[in-house]
MIZA-697566 format. One record per residue (C-alpha): x, y, z; chain; residue number from 1; residue in one letter. Coordinates in steps of 0.2 Angstrom, whole numbers, always signed. Each point is the difference from the previous one (the first is absolute). Layout:
! MIZA-697566
+-------+-------+-------+-------+-----+------+
!     u !     v !     w ! kette !  nr ! rest !
+-------+-------+-------+-------+-----+------+
!     X !     Y !     Z !     A ! NUM !    a !
...
+-------+-------+-------+-------+-----+------+
! end
This chain:
! MIZA-697566
+-------+-------+-------+-------+-----+------+
!     u !     v !     w ! kette !  nr ! rest !
+-------+-------+-------+-------+-----+------+
!   +33 !   -28 !   -85 !     A !   1 !    x !
!   -18 !    +2 !    +1 !     A !   2 !    x !
!    -8 !   +11 !   +14 !     A !   3 !    x !
!   -19 !    -1 !    +4 !     A !   4 !    x !
!    -9 !   +13 !   +10 !     A !   5 !    x !
!   -16 !    -1 !    +9 !     A !   6 !    x !
!   -10 !   +15 !    +3 !     A !   7 !    x !
!   -20 !    +3 !    +3 !     A !   8 !    x !
!    -9 !   +11 !    -9 !     A !   9 !    x !
!   -17 !    +9 !    +4 !     A !  10 !    x !
!   -13 !   -11 !    -2 !     A !  11 !    x !
!    +8 !   -12 !   +13 !     A !  12 !    x !
!    +8 !   -11 !   -13 !     A !  13 !    x !
!   +20 !    -7 !    +1 !     A !  14 !    x !
!    +7 !    +2 !   -15 !     A !  15 !    x !
!   +17 !    -8 !    -6 !     A !  16 !    x !
!   +10 !    +8 !   -12 !     A !  17 !    x !
!   +14 !    -8 !    -7 !     A !  18 !    x !
!   +14 !   +11 !    -3 !     A !  19 !    x !
!   +12 !    -2 !   -14 !     A !  20 !    x !
!   +12 !    +8 !    -7 !     A !  21 !    x !
!    +0 !   +11 !   -19 !     A !  22 !    x !
!   -13 !   -13 !    -9 !     A !  23 !    x !
!   -14 !    +4 !   -15 !     A !  24 !    x !
!   -11 !   -10 !    +9 !     A !  25 !    x !
!   -14 !   +10 !   +10 !     A !  26 !    x !
!    +0 !    -5 !   +19 !     A !  27 !    x !
!    -9 !   -15 !    +9 !     A !  28 !    x !
!   -11 !    +3 !   +13 !     A !  29 !    x !
!    -9 !   -12 !   +12 !     A !  30 !    x !
!   -15 !    +5 !    +9 !     A !  31 !    x !
!    -4 !    -9 !   +15 !     A !  32 !    x !
!   -17 !    +4 !   +10 !     A !  33 !    x !
!    +4 !    +2 !   +17 !     A !  34 !    x !
!    -8 !    +7 !   +16 !     A !  35 !    x !
!   -13 !    +2 !   +10 !     A !  36 !    x !
!   -14 !    -4 !   -13 !     A !  37 !    x !
!    +7 !   -19 !    -2 !     A !  38 !    x !
!    +2 !    -1 !   +18 !     A !  39 !    x !
!   -16 !    +4 !    +5 !     A !  40 !    x !
!    -8 !    -9 !   -13 !     A !  41 !    x !
!    -6 !   +14 !   -10 !     A !  42 !    x !
!   +11 !    -5 !   -14 !     A !  43 !    x !
!    -6 !    -2 !   -21 !     A !  44 !    x !
!   -15 !   -12 !    +1 !     A !  45 !    x !
!    -7 !    -4 !   -19 !     A !  46 !    x !
!   -16 !    -6 !   +11 !     A !  47 !    x !
!    -2 !   +15 !   +14 !     A !  48 !    x !
!    +0 !   +18 !    +0 !     A !  49 !    x !
!    -9 !   +14 !   +12 !     A !  50 !    x !
!   -18 !    +3 !    -8 !     A !  51 !    x !
!    -3 !   +17 !    -5 !     A !  52 !    x !
!   -13 !    +9 !   +11 !     A !  53 !    x !
!    +1 !   -12 !   +13 !     A !  54 !    x !
!    +0 !    +4 !   +18 !     A !  55 !    x !
!   +11 !   -15 !    +2 !     A !  56 !    x !
!   +20 !    +1 !    +1 !     A !  57 !    x !
!    +1 !   -18 !    -3 !     A !  58 !    x !
!    +1 !    -7 !   -17 !     A !  59 !    x !
!   -14 !    -8 !   -11 !     A !  60 !    x !
!    +0 !   -13 !   -16 !     A !  61 !    x !
!    +1 !   +13 !   -15 !     A !  62 !    x !
!   -12 !    -7 !    -8 !     A !  63 !    x !
!   -15 !    +1 !   +12 !     A !  64 !    x !
!    -4 !    +8 !   +16 !     A !  65 !    x !
!    +8 !   -15 !   +11 !     A !  66 !    x !
!    +9 !    +3 !   +16 !     A !  67 !    x !
!   +19 !    -9 !    +2 !     A !  68 !    x !
!    -7 !    -4 !   +15 !     A !  69 !    x !
!   -15 !    -9 !    -4 !     A !  70 !    x !
!    +8 !   -11 !   -11 !     A !  71 !    x !
!   +13 !    -2 !   +13 !     A !  72 !    x !
!   -12 !    -3 !   +14 !     A !  73 !    x !
!    -6 !   -15 !   -10 !     A !  74 !    x !
!   +14 !    -9 !    +1 !     A !  75 !    x !
!    +4 !    +2 !   +21 !     A !  76 !    x !
!   -11 !    -3 !   +14 !     A !  77 !    x !
!   -13 !   -13 !    +4 !     A !  78 !    x !
!    -2 !   -11 !   -15 !     A !  79 !    x !
!   +14 !    +7 !   -11 !     A !  80 !    x !
!    +0 !    -1 !   -19 !     A !  81 !    x !
!   +13 !    -5 !   -12 !     A !  82 !    x !
!    +4 !   +15 !   -11 !     A !  83 !    x !
!    -4 !    -8 !   -14 !     A !  84 !    x !
!   -18 !    -4 !    +7 !     A !  85 !    x !
!    -2 !   +20 !    +5 !     A !  86 !    x !
!    +5 !    +3 !   -19 !     A !  87 !    x !
!   -13 !   -11 !    -8 !     A !  88 !    x !
!   -14 !    +7 !   +14 !     A !  89 !    x !
!    +4 !   +19 !    -2 !     A !  90 !    x !
!    +4 !    -2 !   -21 !     A !  91 !    x !
!   +19 !    +7 !    +1 !     A !  92 !    x !
!   +15 !    -9 !    -4 !     A !  93 !    x !
!    +8 !    -8 !   +14 !     A !  94 !    x !
!   +16 !   +11 !    -3 !     A !  95 !    x !
!   -12 !   +12 !    +6 !     A !  96 !    x !
!    -5 !    -7 !   +16 !     A !  97 !    x !
!   +22 !    -4 !    +4 !     A !  98 !    x !
!    +2 !   +17 !    -4 !     A !  99 !    x !
!   -14 !    +5 !   +12 !     A ! 100 !    x !
!    +8 !   -14 !   +14 !     A ! 101 !    x !
!   +18 !   +10 !    -3 !     A ! 102 !    x !
!    -9 !   +18 !    +3 !     A ! 103 !    x !
!   -11 !    -4 !   +13 !     A ! 104 !    x !
!   +15 !   -10 !   +13 !     A ! 105 !    x !
!   +11 !   +15 !    -5 !     A ! 106 !    x !
!   -13 !   +15 !    +5 !     A ! 107 !    x !
!    -8 !    -8 !   +16 !     A ! 108 !    x !
!    +2 !   +18 !    +8 !     A ! 109 !    x !
!   -11 !    +8 !   -14 !     A ! 110 !    x !
!   -12 !   -11 !    -3 !     A ! 111 !    x !
!    -1 !    -2 !   +21 !     A ! 112 !    x !
!    -3 !   +20 !    +2 !     A ! 113 !    x !
!   -13 !    -1 !   -16 !     A ! 114 !    x !
!   -11 !   -14 !    +8 !     A ! 115 !    x !
!    +2 !   +14 !   +18 !     A ! 116 !    x !
!    -6 !   +13 !    -8 !     A ! 117 !    x !
!   -14 !   -10 !    -9 !     A ! 118 !    x !
!    -5 !    -6 !   +15 !     A ! 119 !    x !
!    +0 !   +17 !    +9 !     A ! 120 !    x !
!   -10 !    +8 !   -15 !     A ! 121 !    x !
!   -15 !   -14 !    +2 !     A ! 122 !    x !
!    +0 !    +3 !   +19 !     A ! 123 !    x !
!    -1 !   +19 !    -2 !     A ! 124 !    x !
!   -14 !    -1 !   -13 !     A ! 125 !    x !
!   -10 !   -12 !   +10 !     A ! 126 !    x !
!    +1 !   -14 !   -13 !     A ! 127 !    x !
!    +4 !   -14 !   +15 !     A ! 128 !    x !
!   -17 !    +0 !    +8 !     A ! 129 !    x !
!   -15 !    -3 !    -4 !     A ! 130 !    x !
!   -11 !    +0 !   -13 !     A ! 131 !    x !
!   +17 !    +0 !   -12 !     A ! 132 !    x !
!    +5 !   -16 !   +12 !     A ! 133 !    x !
!    -9 !   -15 !    +8 !     A ! 134 !    x !
!    -9 !    +5 !   +16 !     A ! 135 !    x !
!   +12 !   -15 !    +8 !     A ! 136 !    x !
!   +15 !   +10 !    -8 !     A ! 137 !    x !
!   +16 !    +1 !   +15 !     A ! 138 !    x !
!   +12 !   +13 !    -7 !     A ! 139 !    x !
!   +19 !    -2 !    +5 !     A ! 140 !    x !
!    +5 !   +12 !   +15 !     A ! 141 !    x !
+-------+-------+-------+-------+-----+------+
! end
């Protein structure tokens, strides 16, 4: 009779070990990626990754310094465009746009915090007042 056991290793990976009676064959291991990273949308992405040296914590398109949020925002809001249109306009693979959509929907809190921090910095430096903005500009309260 075969008995399987499941254990978690140090990398938050679930390992399924197949226990067999004495055999000359090595044990087989099946690693399944689990845990917080995928639940938060920060799993393994083919086209997205953190940008080295950036103060932003969000992911970027790996080939060029395009934030995932920039690609995502083109697909929502007033006048949303299809992922195919965004991919064509930014000259990125359409899969990168789909990854950006997935990443941003699972990391809304991080994106909101970064927008708030950026707006606070703009206000502290006075960049929300003329001559940096039009004279009729009304900042949000």
